[in-house]
MDTraj code that builds the backbone (N, CA, C; nanometers):
import mdtraj as md
import numpy as np

residues = "UNK UNK UNK UNK UNK UNK UNK UNK UNK UNK UNK UNK UNK UNK UNK UNK UNK UNK UNK UNK UNK UNK UNK UNK UNK UNK UNK UNK UNK UNK UNK UNK UNK UNK UNK UNK UNK UNK UNK UNK UNK UNK UNK UNK UNK UNK UNK UNK UNK UNK UNK UNK UNK UNK UNK UNK UNK UNK UNK UNK UNK UNK UNK UNK UNK UNK UNK UNK UNK UNK UNK UNK UNK UNK UNK UNK UNK UNK UNK UNK UNK UNK UNK UNK UNK UNK".split()
xyz = np.array([
    [-4.2665, -1.1780, -6.9565],
    [-4.1762, -1.0627, -6.9261],
    [-4.1135, -1.0554, -6.8164],
    [-3.9871, -0.9594, -6.8364],
    [-3.9292, -0.9450, -6.7147],
    [-3.9295, -0.7765, -6.6925],
    [-3.9040, -0.7356, -6.5806],
    [-3.9156, -0.6256, -6.5254],
    [-3.8068, -0.6235, -6.4025],
    [-3.7716, -0.4753, -6.3838],
    [-3.6554, -0.4459, -6.3001],
    [-3.7069, -0.3147, -6.2380],
    [-3.7242, -0.3456, -6.1045],
    [-3.8056, -0.2093, -6.0339],
    [-3.6885, -0.0972, -6.0361],
    [-3.7534, -0.0074, -6.0836],
    [-3.6495, 0.1437, -6.1067],
    [-3.7082, 0.2379, -5.9935],
    [-3.6428, 0.3393, -5.9715],
    [-3.6582, 0.4761, -5.8862],
    [-3.6779, 0.3909, -5.7162],
    [-3.6632, 0.4758, -5.6325],
    [-3.6160, 0.5018, -5.4942],
    [-3.5178, 0.3816, -5.4799],
    [-3.4506, 0.3490, -5.5531],
    [-3.3083, 0.2487, -5.5211],
    [-3.3465, 0.0883, -5.5090],
    [-3.4796, 0.0615, -5.5678],
    [-3.5056, -0.0693, -5.5552],
    [-3.4220, -0.2133, -5.5861],
    [-3.4346, -0.2973, -5.5536],
    [-3.3043, -0.3974, -5.5865],
    [-3.3742, -0.5252, -5.5904],
    [-3.4951, -0.5350, -5.6749],
    [-3.5452, -0.6691, -5.6962],
    [-3.5666, -0.6853, -5.8383],
    [-3.5390, -0.7889, -5.9249],
    [-3.5653, -0.8476, -6.0414],
    [-3.7022, -0.9228, -6.0317],
    [-3.7948, -0.8967, -6.1254],
    [-3.9590, -0.9555, -6.0961],
    [-3.9603, -1.0016, -6.2322],
    [-4.0326, -1.1320, -6.2348],
    [-4.0874, -1.1846, -6.3423],
    [-4.2571, -1.1900, -6.2903],
    [-4.3107, -1.1379, -6.4287],
    [-4.4615, -1.1961, -6.4465],
    [-4.5094, -1.2298, -6.5627],
    [-4.6359, -1.2539, -6.5600],
    [-4.7172, -1.2897, -6.6893],
    [-4.8319, -1.1864, -6.7014],
    [-4.8510, -1.1393, -6.8190],
    [-5.0053, -1.0903, -6.8381],
    [-5.1006, -1.1716, -6.8358],
    [-5.2197, -1.1461, -6.7732],
    [-5.2989, -1.2244, -6.6932],
    [-5.3940, -1.2761, -6.8654],
    [-5.4251, -1.1445, -6.9164],
    [-5.5130, -1.1481, -7.0310],
    [-5.4647, -1.0528, -7.1323],
    [-5.4295, -1.0917, -7.2393],
    [-5.3713, -0.9496, -7.3454],
    [-5.4795, -0.8357, -7.3564],
    [-5.5929, -0.8416, -7.3157],
    [-5.7014, -0.7453, -7.3232],
    [-5.6992, -0.7035, -7.2120],
    [-5.6692, -0.7446, -7.1036],
    [-5.7064, -0.7093, -6.9545],
    [-5.5891, -0.6284, -6.8903],
    [-5.6245, -0.5182, -6.8330],
    [-5.4882, -0.4311, -6.7523],
    [-5.4817, -0.5377, -6.6280],
    [-5.3244, -0.5445, -6.6214],
    [-5.2901, -0.6480, -6.4770],
    [-5.1985, -0.7311, -6.5314],
    [-5.1054, -0.8044, -6.4298],
    [-5.0319, -0.8936, -6.4301],
    [-4.9958, -1.0026, -6.3014],
    [-4.9734, -1.0934, -6.3211],
    [-4.9463, -1.1919, -6.2068],
    [-4.8232, -1.1848, -6.1788],
    [-4.7521, -1.1542, -6.0947],
    [-4.6308, -1.1968, -6.0289],
    [-4.6077, -1.3331, -6.0070],
    [-4.4732, -1.3784, -6.0966],
    [-4.4184, -1.5084, -6.0831],
    [-4.3274, -1.5194, -5.9600],
    [-4.2458, -1.4661, -5.9787],
    [-4.1021, -1.4792, -5.8941],
    [-4.0774, -1.3350, -5.8694],
    [-3.9819, -1.2988, -5.7707],
    [-3.8903, -1.2073, -5.7750],
    [-3.7422, -1.2498, -5.6837],
    [-3.6629, -1.1878, -5.6938],
    [-3.5031, -1.2036, -5.6822],
    [-3.4501, -1.0640, -5.6382],
    [-3.3949, -1.0563, -5.5120],
    [-3.3274, -0.9235, -5.4736],
    [-3.1939, -0.9713, -5.5380],
    [-3.1625, -0.8577, -5.6121],
    [-3.0359, -0.8749, -5.6743],
    [-2.9228, -0.7897, -5.6041],
    [-2.9386, -0.7158, -5.5120],
    [-2.8784, -0.6536, -5.4444],
    [-2.9125, -0.5954, -5.3119],
    [-2.8550, -0.6227, -5.1990],
    [-2.9085, -0.5792, -5.0541],
    [-2.8757, -0.4525, -5.0339],
    [-2.8264, -0.3549, -5.1301],
    [-2.7837, -0.2237, -5.0706],
    [-2.8433, -0.1385, -5.1523],
    [-2.7904, -0.0896, -5.2692],
    [-2.8582, 0.0306, -5.3829],
    [-2.8252, -0.0115, -5.4904],
    [-2.9217, 0.0027, -5.5620],
    [-2.9096, -0.0205, -5.7216],
    [-3.0088, 0.1354, -5.7879],
    [-2.9373, 0.1800, -5.8812],
    [-3.0096, 0.2744, -5.9540],
    [-2.9659, 0.2735, -6.0715],
    [-3.0100, 0.3311, -6.1645],
    [-2.9921, 0.3436, -6.3012],
    [-2.9732, 0.2321, -6.3971],
    [-3.1071, 0.1264, -6.3876],
    [-3.0888, -0.0382, -6.4031],
    [-3.0895, -0.0348, -6.5434],
    [-3.0387, -0.1258, -6.6090],
    [-3.0261, -0.1411, -6.7687],
    [-3.0225, -0.2752, -6.7877],
    [-3.1464, -0.3417, -6.8041],
    [-3.1784, -0.4824, -6.8371],
    [-3.1476, -0.5489, -6.9721],
    [-3.0728, -0.6292, -7.0135],
    [-3.0697, -0.6531, -7.1521],
    [-3.0789, -0.8406, -7.1684],
    [-3.1550, -0.8632, -7.2665],
    [-3.1572, -1.0316, -7.3066],
    [-3.0149, -1.0567, -7.3367],
    [-2.9258, -1.1667, -7.3206],
    [-2.8360, -1.2135, -7.3714],
    [-2.8415, -1.3228, -7.4664],
    [-2.8822, -1.3849, -7.4441],
    [-2.9687, -1.5305, -7.4942],
    [-3.0942, -1.5659, -7.4759],
    [-3.1596, -1.7034, -7.4980],
    [-3.2912, -1.7242, -7.4892],
    [-3.3311, -1.7267, -7.3136],
    [-3.2325, -1.7674, -7.2566],
    [-3.2647, -1.7633, -7.1043],
    [-3.1759, -1.6951, -7.0043],
    [-3.0839, -1.6033, -7.0670],
    [-2.9766, -1.5212, -7.0085],
    [-3.0129, -1.3854, -7.0106],
    [-3.0128, -1.2875, -6.8914],
    [-3.0183, -1.1451, -6.8908],
    [-2.8906, -1.1054, -6.8137],
    [-2.8668, -1.0009, -6.8509],
    [-2.7655, -0.8816, -6.7966],
    [-2.8240, -0.7605, -6.7463],
    [-2.7963, -0.7375, -6.6159],
    [-2.8304, -0.6409, -6.5491],
    [-2.7310, -0.5251, -6.5212],
    [-2.7341, -0.4270, -6.5749],
    [-2.6024, -0.3088, -6.5343],
    [-2.6782, -0.2362, -6.4400],
    [-2.6094, -0.1886, -6.3528],
    [-2.6453, -0.0821, -6.2575],
    [-2.5587, 0.0154, -6.1900],
    [-2.6173, 0.1205, -6.1218],
    [-2.5151, 0.1903, -6.0211],
    [-2.5235, 0.1401, -5.8992],
    [-2.4594, 0.0893, -5.8506],
    [-2.4092, 0.0467, -5.6938],
    [-2.4127, 0.1200, -5.5729],
    [-2.3707, 0.1033, -5.4831],
    [-2.3472, 0.1535, -5.3497],
    [-2.1765, 0.2127, -5.3592],
    [-2.1555, 0.3709, -5.3263],
    [-2.0404, 0.3873, -5.3550],
    [-2.0175, 0.4493, -5.5175],
    [-2.1477, 0.4446, -5.6164],
    [-2.1376, 0.4709, -5.7332],
    [-2.0478, 0.3925, -5.8184],
    [-2.0212, 0.2471, -5.7684],
    [-1.9697, 0.1745, -5.8524],
    [-2.0604, 0.0928, -5.9605],
    [-1.9980, 0.1066, -6.0558],
    [-2.0676, 0.0198, -6.1771],
    [-2.0930, -0.1307, -6.1721],
    [-2.1942, -0.2057, -6.1566],
    [-2.2332, -0.3409, -6.1430],
    [-2.2899, -0.4079, -6.2569],
    [-2.2417, -0.5143, -6.2918],
    [-2.3333, -0.5886, -6.4115],
    [-2.3292, -0.7447, -6.3185],
    [-2.4545, -0.7992, -6.3305],
    [-2.5159, -0.9402, -6.2781],
    [-2.6228, -0.9976, -6.3994],
    [-2.5634, -1.1232, -6.4215],
    [-2.6274, -1.2062, -6.5006],
    [-2.7154, -1.3064, -6.4287],
    [-2.8438, -1.3257, -6.4771],
    [-2.9435, -1.3964, -6.4684],
    [-2.9546, -1.5132, -6.5449],
    [-3.0068, -1.6199, -6.5307],
    [-3.0828, -1.7386, -6.5904],
    [-3.2304, -1.6987, -6.5204],
    [-3.3097, -1.6803, -6.6263],
    [-3.4542, -1.7082, -6.6074],
    [-3.5084, -1.8134, -6.7204],
    [-3.5448, -1.9170, -6.6803],
    [-3.5905, -2.0351, -6.7827],
    [-3.7431, -2.0156, -6.8284],
    [-3.7986, -2.0255, -6.9350],
    [-3.9399, -2.0353, -6.9559],
    [-3.9977, -2.1264, -6.8793],
    [-3.9404, -2.2509, -6.8363],
    [-4.0006, -2.3438, -6.7303],
    [-4.0530, -2.3012, -6.6364],
    [-3.9706, -2.2444, -6.5675],
    [-3.9740, -2.2004, -6.3977],
    [-4.0096, -2.0570, -6.4049],
    [-3.9568, -1.9722, -6.4705],
    [-3.9472, -1.8090, -6.4894],
    [-3.9013, -1.7542, -6.3300],
    [-3.8364, -1.8669, -6.2830],
    [-3.7436, -1.7827, -6.1354],
    [-3.6066, -1.7520, -6.1711],
    [-3.5934, -1.6221, -6.1313],
    [-3.4482, -1.5670, -6.1804],
    [-3.3514, -1.6317, -6.0809],
    [-3.2386, -1.7108, -6.1441],
    [-3.1213, -1.7336, -6.0498],
    [-3.0046, -1.6416, -6.0974],
    [-2.9251, -1.5850, -6.0001],
    [-2.8088, -1.5367, -6.0216],
    [-2.6944, -1.6192, -6.0589],
    [-2.6299, -1.5537, -6.1687],
    [-2.5190, -1.6411, -6.2081],
    [-2.3902, -1.6191, -6.1706],
    [-2.3789, -1.4693, -6.2217],
    [-2.2514, -1.3811, -6.1777],
    [-2.2605, -1.2467, -6.1651],
    [-2.1972, -1.2026, -6.0938],
    [-2.1740, -1.0561, -6.0505],
    [-2.0516, -0.9840, -6.0950],
    [-2.0323, -0.8839, -6.1539],
    [-1.8918, -0.8319, -6.1873],
    [-1.9466, -0.6689, -6.1395],
    [-1.8020, -0.6265, -6.0827],
    [-1.7883, -0.4992, -6.0392],
    [-1.6937, -0.4202, -6.1451],
    [-1.7456, -0.2620, -6.1615],
    [-1.6646, -0.2028, -6.2462],
    [-1.6301, -0.0706, -6.1489],
    [-1.5377, -0.0463, -6.1364],
    [-1.4875, 0.0818, -6.0723],
    [-1.4705, 0.1944, -6.1136],
])
top = md.Topology()
chain = top.add_chain()
for i, resn in enumerate(residues, 1):
    res = top.add_residue(resn, chain, resSeq=i)
    for name in ("N", "CA", "C"):
        top.add_atom(name, md.element.get_by_symbol(name[0]), res)
traj = md.Trajectory(xyz[None], top)
């Protein structure tokens, strides 16, 4: 599973696994700070098997899109590209 922290302008992309389907809880695998400033109104979509795109509002109310690769083998997010939309 993939999760993007929302609220309080957090800027981390976190991967985690559910420990046991019938148990409440999860184990964090890795995290990546995708923006060192501000990120709000996050929207994460899966583009293909291991590529994800995150659209969000950044500093100065700029629209930003960042793409990530999260392989099933490592589950560690890797930033591919950043786009700014004014």
